[in-house]
Structure formats: structure tokens, C-alpha cells
N, C-alpha and C positions, 0 to 999 in steps of 0.2 A: 390320515387326514392332514391337510396342509395347515400351516400356522394361521393364515388369514381366516380359514374356515373355523378353526378353533376359537379365534378372537371373536368372530361373528356370533358363534353359539353362546359365548360368554355374555356378549352384549344382549342377546335375545333373552337369556335367563334373567339378567338384571331387570329388563323391562317388565317382566312378569310380576316383580315384587311391587307391593303397594307404594305408590309415590305420594308422600305427604309432606307437610311443611317441615317435619323433623329431618327430612333428607336434604334440606337446603343448608349448605355450609356457608356461614357468614364469616368472612375474614376481616377482622377489625384492624383499623389503623394500617400499619405497614406489614401485617401478616401476609398479605397477598404478594408483596414484593419478595419476601423471604421464600415463599412457596414456589413462585414462578419468576426467579430472578432474570432469566433469559429474555423475558418480555420487555425488560427495562434496560438491560445492558448488553444484549446480544447473545452472550454465553457466559459460562463460569470458568473459562480457560484464562490464559494470560491476557488475551484481548479484553475480556470482560473486567478483569482485575484493573487494568490500566484505564478502562472507561471511567472508573470511579474518580481517578485523579482528574481526568479530562472534564468531568461534570462539575467538579468544584472550581477548577481553573476557569471554565466557561462563565461562571457567575462573576468572577473577578474581571474577566474580559468585558462582560456586559457593563460593568462599572466604568471600565476604560472607554468603551464606545460612548458612554454617556458623559464623558469628559470629567469623571470624578475619581479616576485612579491612574497613577503614573508608574506604579511599581508592583510587581508580583514576585514573590519568592516561593519556590517549591523545593521542599527538602525531603529526601528519603533518610529517615533518622537511623541512628546506629541500632535502634531496637526494631527496625524494619517497618515502622509506620510511615505514613505520608502526611506532611504538613504543608498547607497552602496558606500564605499570608498576603494580604493586599493592603494598600493604603486608601481604599475607597471610603464610602460613607459609613459602612458598617451595616449589618442586618438590623432592622428596626428593633429596639429593645423595649419600646413602650407597650402598654397592655392592649391586646386585641379584644375589644369588648364582645364581639359576636362569638368568638371561640373561647373566651374566658381564660386566655393564657397569653404569654408574651409573644411578640412578633417573631422572636428567635425560635421559640418552641413550635409555633405554627409552621414556620419554614422547614424546620428540621424533622417534624413528625407527621405532616399532613401532605398527601399527594395533591398535586394541582393547586398548591398554595404558593404565592409569590407576587412580586410587583410587576409582572410582565403580561398581565392579561388585558390591561388597558395601556394607554400611552402616557400616563401621568408620570410614572417613575422612570420608564425606559421607552425611548422613541423606537429603538430597534433592539433586538435581543437574539442571541443564539440559543438561549434556554427558554423556549416559549411555553413549555408544558408544565413548568413548576414542579417537576419531579426530581431534579438533579440532587439537591442536598438531602432530601428525605430518603431517596433511594440509597445513597451512599451511607447514610446513618443506619438504615435498615439492614444493610449487608455488612456492617462492621461489628466486630466483637465489642469494640467501644469507640466512642467518638467524643471529642470535646470541641466546644465552640467558644471562642473568646472574641468579644466585640469591644472595640475602643470607640467610644461615642459620648458626646456631651460631657467631656471631662472625666468620665468614669471607665473603668475596665470591668466588663461583665463576663461571667463564666458560667457555662452549664455543661454537665456531663451526661452522656447517654450510654446505654448498653443494649446492643442489638435493636436499636430504634426506640427504646423506651427511656424516658428521662430518669436519671438516677438522683439528680439534684434539681432544685429550682434554679432559675437564672439569678445568680448572686453577684453583688458588687464586691470585687476583691482588691480594688485600688483606684488610683487616679491617673489621668493622662491628659496631655494637651494634643494628642494625635487622634486620628480616626482610622478605622480599618477593621478587618476581620481575620481571625486565625482559626482554621479548621484543621484538626489533626485526627486521623482515624487509623484503626488497625483492622484490616480486612478479616472477615470471619472465615477461619479455616474449615468450618462446617459447610460453607457455601462454595468456596473456590477450590479448584484443583491445585492451584499454587497461590501462595500469598507473598511470593518473592518479587518485589518490584524490580524492573529493569531500568537502569539509568538511561541507557540508549533509547529505549522505547519512549520514555517520557520526554527526553531532551529533543528528539526529532519533532514531536508534536508541538512543543513549546516554541521551537524556532519558527515553525510555520505560523503560529499565532502571532509571534513578534513581527514577522514580515507583514501580516495582515493588519496589525494594529500599530502603525508607525508611531514612534515616539514613546512607546511604553516599554519600560525596562523589565525584562523577565529573567530572573536568576534561578538556576537549578543546581542543587548540591546533593551529593550522595555522601553522607557521613560515614558509610561503611568503607568506602574506597578512597574518599577524598576527591573524587571526580567532581568537577564543577564547570559551569558555563554561564556566560552572561550574554543575553540577546537584547540588543537595542538597535533598531533600524529606523533612523530618522527619515530615511527615504522611502520607507514602507514598500509598496509594490515595485517601485523602481529597483530597489535593492534585491527584492525577490527575483526579478527577471535577471539581474546581473548574476545572482547565485545560480540560476538555471543555465546560464550561458558560460559559466566558468569551464574552461577547457575548450571552448569554441572560439573561432575567429568571428567577430561581429561585423556587420555591414555599416553600422553607424555607432559612434562611441557611447551615446546616451540613449537609454530606453525612451520610447515615445510614451508620454504620460497624459492620460485624458481623465478628467474628473468633473462631475457635475451632478445636479439634482433636478429631477422632474417628477411632479405628482407624488412627492414624498418618498420617491425612490432615489437613493444615492447610487450613482454608477461610477466605478473606478476601474480603469484599465491601464495596464502597462504592457508594452510589447517592444520587442527588439529582434530584428532579423540577424541570422548568422549564416555561415557557409555550410551548414549541415543539410541533410536531406529529410529530416524528420520534423513533424509538428509537435511542439511541446506546449500544451495548453491546459491550464488548470482553472477551474471555476469554483466560486464560493458564493454562498448566500448567507448573510449575517454571520460570516466567519465559519460557517459549516461547509465542509468540502462536499461538493456535488459531483461525485465520481461519474454519475450517469448523465451529467449535463443538465439540460432543461431549457427553458425559454430564454434565459440570459445568454446561453451559449448559441442558440439558434439566431438570436438577434445580433450577436457580435459577428458570427461568421457571415451572415447575410450582408451586414454593413461593410465588412472588410473587403469582400469580393466586389461588391458594387462600387464602392468608393475608389478603390485602386483602379478598376477598369475604367471608370469615368474619367479619372485624372489622366490615365495613360492615353485614352482616346482624345481628350481635349488638347493634349500636348503632343499629339502625333508620335507617340513612343511605340505604337504597335503597327506602324504603317507597313513594315516588311514582314510581319508575322502572318503566317498562312493557316493558323488554327485559332480556335476560340480559347481564350484564357479561362480556366476553370477555377472553382473555389479551391480545389486541391492544390492548384499551382500557387495561389496566393498565400497558402498556409505552409508551403515547404520552407523549412529553415526558420520558422517563427517560434519564438519563445514568448508566451503571453500569459498573463493572469487577469481574469475578469472577476471582479468582486462587486456584488450588489448588496445594499442594505435596504430591507423592506419591512414596513410595519407589521404586515401579516403574511409571512411566507407560507406557501403550501408545498409540501414535499410529497413526492410519489415515487413509484418504482419499487422493486423488490427490496432494496435496502434503504428506502427513503432517501436516496442520494440524488434525486432528480427534482429540480425546481419546476413547479407546475403553474405558477401565476401567469395567466395568459397575457395580462397587460404588460408584463416585463419585457416580452419580446419586442414590442413596438417601441417601448421607451429606450431600451438599449440600442436598438437598430437606428432610430432617429438621432439619438445623442452621439453615438460613435460615428455615424455618417458625417454629421456636421463638424464635429471636433477633429476627426482624422482628415477630412477634406481641407480644413483650414491649415492643419499642420503641414500637409503635403505641399500646399500652395506657398507656404512660408519657408519651406525647406526643399527647394527644387533639386539640389544635389543629392540629398538623401533619398528623395522620391525616385530619382532616376536609377540609383543603385538598387532600390527595392524592385522597381519594374524590370530592370535587367535580370535580376535574380529570378523573378517570376517567369519571365520569358524562357530563361534557361531551363527552369523546372518543367514548363510546358513542352519544350522540345524533348526532354528526357521522358516525359509521360507518353508522348507520341512514339518514341523509340520503344518504350516498354509495351505499348499497345501492339506494335508490330511484332515484338518478340513473343507476346502472348498468343497472337494469332498464328504465328509460325508453329509454336509448340502445340497449340490446340489442334492444328491440322494434322499433326503427328500423333494426336491422341495422348499427349504426355501429361499436361497439367490436370486434366479432368479424371485421371486414373484409368483411362482407357488402355494405356500401355504402361504396366508397372515396371519399375527398375529391374534390370536383370539380376542384380545381386540381392534383391529382396527375397528372403525366405518367409513367405506369407503363412498365415494361419488358416485353418479350415473354417472356423466359425466366422460368420459375416456380421453378427450383431455387435456394433461398437461397444455396447454396454458390458460385453463379456470379454473383450479382447484388449491386448496391449502390444506395443511395439518397442523393441529395444534398439536404440541408436548406439551402435557399438564402435568403439575406436579400433580401427585396423581390420584388415582381412583375416589375420590369424585368429584374433579374438572373436571376430564375427563367425568364423567357421566353428570354433568351439561352442559359441553360444547357440548356433543353429543346431548343433548336435545335442546340446544339453536341454534345450527348451521343450516345453509341452506343445507339440505342433497344433493342437486343437485351438488354443487361444493365444499363443505367443508368436509374434512375428519378429524377425531380426533383420535389420538393415545395417551392413557394415559401412562405416564412414571412413574413407581413406584420406590421409592428409589433413591439413588444417583448413577448416571452412573459411570462406570469405568473411572479413570483418565488415559487417554491414553498416557499422557506425560511420564508415568512410566511403560508402558506396550507395548509389541510387538503385531503384528497383530494376532498371533495365540491366544493370550488371548482375544483380541477384538472379534474375531469370536466365542469364547466360552462364551462370557459374556451375561447373560440373560437380562441385561438392554439394551444393544446396539443392539443385534441381531434382536429384533423385529423392531427397527428403520431402520436398514439396509434392512431388508426384505420389509418393507412397502414402502421405497423409490424405490426399484427395481433396483438399480444401481450395486449391489454386491459390492465387496471390493477387494483391492489389485490388483493382476494381472488381475482379471476378471472385474475390475471396468469399467463401461460404462455409461458415462453421458447421452447418447442418450436414455437410458432406464428409466430415471427419470420419475416417475409417476405423479408428481405434479409440477405446475409452481411456487408456493410459499411454502416455508417451514417456518412455524411461531412457534417460541419457546414461549410458554405461561406459565410462572412460576409465583409464588407468588411475590408480590411487597415487599419482605423483604430480609434479609440477606441470608436465606437458599435458597430462590428463585434465588438470584443472583449467589450463588454457583452452583446451578444446571445449570443455563444458561451458566456459565463459563465452566463447565465440558462438556456440549453438544457442545459448541463453540470450545473447544479444540479438540474434536473429529473431527468436520468438518474441522478445520484448518489443522490438521495433516493428515487426511485420505481422505477428499473430498474437498480440498481447492478450486477447480474450481467452486463448488456450491456458495462459497462466491464471487469469482472473477466474476462470471456471474450474480451476483445480485439475487440469489435465496433464501437467508436466511434473515429472518426478526425477530424482537423481538416485541411481543405484549406489550402493555402498559396498564395493568389493573390499576384501581384507587386504592389509598390507603384509601380514606375516602368517606363516604356519609354524606352530610349535608342536613338535612331535617327539614322543617317547614310546618306543615299542609300537603298540597298535593304537595308542592314544593320539589323536590328531585334534588340535585346538587352533582356532583362527583368531587373529587379533586385528583390530581396525586402527590401532595406534600403538605407540611405543609403551604407554602405560599399561594397556591391556596385555601386550606381549609380555612385559615383565611380570604381570600378575599371573599369567599362565605358567611362566617359568618357575615362579615360586610355588605354585600349586603342584607342579610336578616334581618338586624337591630340589630345584636347581638354584644356583646363585645368579648374579647379574648377567652372566654369559652362558649359563647352562653347561659349563665345562665339567667334564669328567663324570657326568651323571647320565649319559646316554641320551641327552636332549639335543635334538636337531632343530635349528631355527632356519627357516627359509623366508627370505624377503622377496615378495613378488614384485618384479620390476614392471610387469604388465599383465593384463588379463590373458594374453596368449600363453603365459607360462602355466596356466591352470588347465587341467584336463577337463572334459565336459562334466564329469561327475562332480568335481570340486566346484566348478562354476555354478552348477545347478544348486548344489548344497548351500553355498555361501551367499549367492547373489541373485539367483533367479527363482528359487522355490518360494511361492507365496506364503508357505507355512513357516519358513525360517529366515527369509531375507529381511533386510532393513531398507526401506525406501524413504527418502525425504521428499515431501511434497513441496513444490515451489509455490510461494504465495507472494503477493505484493501488499504488504501491510501499509507501506508508506510510498506511494507512487512518486511523490516529489523527490524523496531521497534516492529511490531506485533510479529515476531518470538522471539525477545529478551524478550518481556514481558511474552509470554506464557511460555518460559523456566524459567524465573525468578519466576513467581508466581505459576506455576504448577509443577515445577521440584522437584528433590530430596533434593537439598541443602536448608537448613533453613536460614543460615546467610544472603545471598544476599536478600532473601525475607523479612527478618526482617529489613534490612537496607532500602529497598525500602519503606516499610510501615512507618518507622520512618521519612523518608525524606518527604513523601507526606501526612502524616496523617492530617496535619492542612488544607490541600487543599480539603479534601473530602467534597462532597456536597450530600445532600439527603440521608445521612446514616440513616438506619432504627434504631432508638433508643428506640422504644416502646416495 
């Protein structure tokens, strides 16, 4: 009997039992949060852990948006706790008559309690549901709240969401603000180890979005620290996105205004790249899936630039229609709206749904951008010239697609000759290995399980698409077989639903050249098939660097530390001298025979795969630009800054 059938029978048996009021479980206070934490923070992994910090910081940011806070300090303490301090008004300490407890205790122990349900305390807010602080409290082993307000310092302690003390006055002060420190509950989370990098990246993004607010982050464990203060706000955000690129105009175009209680803020700057880099926010919440503000912005951008170009006869020799895609090539832009009552939708609640926002953003951006172009004709002409060039490249790409389509290449009609395909056709059950080199490709093809594993050898280094338009991508002999094998096509014809494999596994040598090839392939996916990453389809194989052998014992190591551990386990010293230990370092996958390759890298029961994810799209976009773009100086500065932090660098 199948597992679903057994589950169904168990459900049927339960339904036969008497259903009375005694069967109804009432979860009081914050018990429901502890029982179902994923409903409130997404999951209990590293992402959920850091969501706790984000929730508390968002409350401080709301104070900043209300004009009541100018500094936020976030500390990972030496004891592994998180502490967030701001100089805002402080959580209300006065007595809440209806709930018969202090305002602090109401906020910290009751869901849907806060000052954000009407417009009296906060005109706009990122924490609209009143669950942030109470959820953090519920999921912490302990939590303390210190409020500086009305000349007094107040303190209250909690344990797993329950008050351990009353709100007490412990001193005096002439300042205002709130300090919340908490220790995540190890009974809830898979890990309680905070990541400085994880937190710092999010805080920098918030600092860009809240210009003029100083945000400090400190890790007492390592001494790492950063201070983010961007007086220019979104303009500095766009400059950050364009670091490593050559820009068409020195200063970002900045548009800001308010209509019908909706504040619209836009910064944009064109560069000489071939990608669109566009991020949208609503009340400082990142809207990864876009929404009405994005639709309004794109519509206004295309129409306004076309109208300007036609009025000034800048398209008189152009024999094609300029499209929205053309107007967005090489643009770096941030669109931020502040709305009294935002409505989020989509699978991850990352899409703004307020219908009225589309028209507001559209009309505002149209008017403001039109005025800017009229007042800056030199910049306007540079932008139009860039757009016309993009249109010509788009036409060339269309012809290239038509040519390859007639040959049955892009749509999977004619598969690459070097592809060793699998027999199963259901993508949910299949995987393809993109293997560096013909030799390794041959070994992998022999080692694989032919029923569900396909192998495509990748010879030579792929095109760096950070420096190339789609027409060059479609003509590249390294990338075209990959596009064909995947079956999704590219550009305007791209269709995720036609993906032929459930897992795409990049398998390159475990050395510097292999890392470079992995990076080039990842750059291609990030720029042209990003949803393959977002939907969890891209993986990195982890081939071993060493084999440590003594007699019939064969052990594999993926780094030097693991190699030395194997040597010690077999009774050897640092070099294995004189003890019959043989150490082989693999310079490439081709040095492994098929059996070794299967055992170490391809067998689903024993292999290690790293799933590629985009936790922070802004940081990912910035790094791809910095490391793969045209400009050398920013790349050199990055390498010099982080050179001493490199781990597992291949030095052999």
C-alpha cells in the first residue's frame, strides 16, 4: 500500500472518532507561534533565524520613516545574542487600560498589537501586522526590553514569550529609545549562530532606502563592524549598483513626489551594460515579484522616452519600433513607494497589489522624467542613442533566433551531438551534468545512471555574458549547446515550462580554472535564466581534491584539512611518509575513472551537491557586475579588501 493511501486511511479512522469540544485545542498567547513558527518567519533555518533580527530592525526603521529616529545599532554579542538599539521615541511604557498591562508588555506578548493599525502613530510602516516583536519574543529563549522614555529607563525580561518580571524603572536618562536583546531558542531553530554578513547586507539595503539614518552593525565575536549612512538615499543605492560599470551620465536621475498619500521615489542611471538592474520596494519591503509600482514605472519609462525621442526627431532614421525592453537595457533603477495601506500578494507575499499605485507611479514618473529630459537634452540624447543601439541588437538577436529555430536548434528539436541524454522524459525525475572538458565528460557519461542522468561536456571557457548582448550569446558555440539541451530557448522566446531537466548540475574541476568556468556559467544563468536559480534548479557538484589510500582503504578529501584528517586516521604524519600511505591530488575530473567519479560526485546516495540560491539579489547583482564586468579597478579593490579572508584557495 502506498504512503498516501496509508495517510488517507489514518485520516478516515480519525474522522470516525467522536468530535466534541474537548478535541478543540486552544493555543493561548504566543503558543501558536512556537508551535508553527514557519507561519510567521518562513522557516526555522538560517533564513528564519535572521528574520528575527530583521523584524526588530524594521520597527526601528518605522520610527525613522516617521522622522523620530536617526540612529540604529545592531550588535551580535560575544554571547551569541542579538541586540538592536535605536534613538526613537521608545515603546509606550504607560498603562494600557483595556489589556490591563503596560504598552511594552502588550507589544511584546500579543499578536496584532502595535501602533500601525491606524495612521495616528505611523503614517506608513513596514511592520503592518503587529506581530514582529511578539514573534521574536516567543521564539527566543530569553528576551529583554529596555525603554528610555520620559526621563526614565524601563526594563522588562521575558522567557520564551512569557514575562519574567514586571516593567521596572531601573534608572534615569535624558535620552529616548529602545533596546531589545534576545537569544534565539535552540529548541526552535536548526542553528542559533548569527551571520555578520547576512545581517550586514540587509542593513546596508535599509540604509540606502532610509537616507540620512545611520545604521551600525558590530560583531563582538570577531570584531567585524560596519557603519552605513547614505545621505543621498536611493541615488547612492543606484551608484552602488553601477559600481564597476561605465555610466552614461554622471549623476543618477532622481524623482520624488507624493500623490493621494502615496510617496513615490525613483532613482535611475543608465550604464553601458546589456542588462536591466531594477529593484522595487513598498514601505521598505523588497517586492521581488514586482507589482503595480513596477508596472507603472515601466509603462512610464517606455512611453516618456519614446515621446521625447519622437518630439525631437531622434528616431527619424530608425526602421523598427523601440520596445520597452530596449528602454530598459543598461538601466540601474530603484523604485520605492510608501503607502498607508499596502496589499501584498504572490506566493512569497513579494508582490504589491494596490491597483491605484500603478496609475499614481505612471503619471508621476511620466511628468517628472519628461521634465528632466527636456531640461537635460545632452543626457537625453545619450540615453536615446543607447536605446536605439539596444533595439538594433534586439533585431539582430531576433534574426539569430529565427535562423536557429529553422534549424530546430533552440526548441530542442535537434539536440547537441555531444549530449549524452537520459531515457526518462519527466523533468521531475531527471538531471543534467554540465561537465568541464571532453575527457571528464566521457568519464561522466560512462559513470552515470543512464535512466535519469544526462551529461553535456562543456569545452573551453564559455562567453562572459556580462560583457555581451543576447545576439552574441545566441551565436556562441559554447553556450548554444547548453541552451539547446535545456530546451527553454532564450530572450523573448524563453519558456521555463519547457525545461527538460529537474536539476542542472555544474561539475567542474576543483581548482581555480574550474571555479572560473563555474562562475562564467553562473553569470549566464543569473543574467539570462535567473528564474532557474530562483526556483532551485541549479546545483554545484563537489568533486574531491584528494584521494588518500593505504592498502585497500581509499578515502576522499574535499579540502586540505579533510585530507590531513584522513592521513591521521590511517596512522600517518603530515605527509604520510613511511607508512604506506599514498596521496593523490586530482588536477581534474578527467583523472578519475568512471567508478571513482560515480562514487564521489554523481551517486545521489553519496554525493554532495550545493544548491545555488539568491538570498540577496542586490548583493548578487553587485558582485557579478564587480567581478565579471569591464572595469578593472573596482575588481582589484575588491580582491585586495578580501584577499586575506579567502578559504580553500587552490595553491597546488
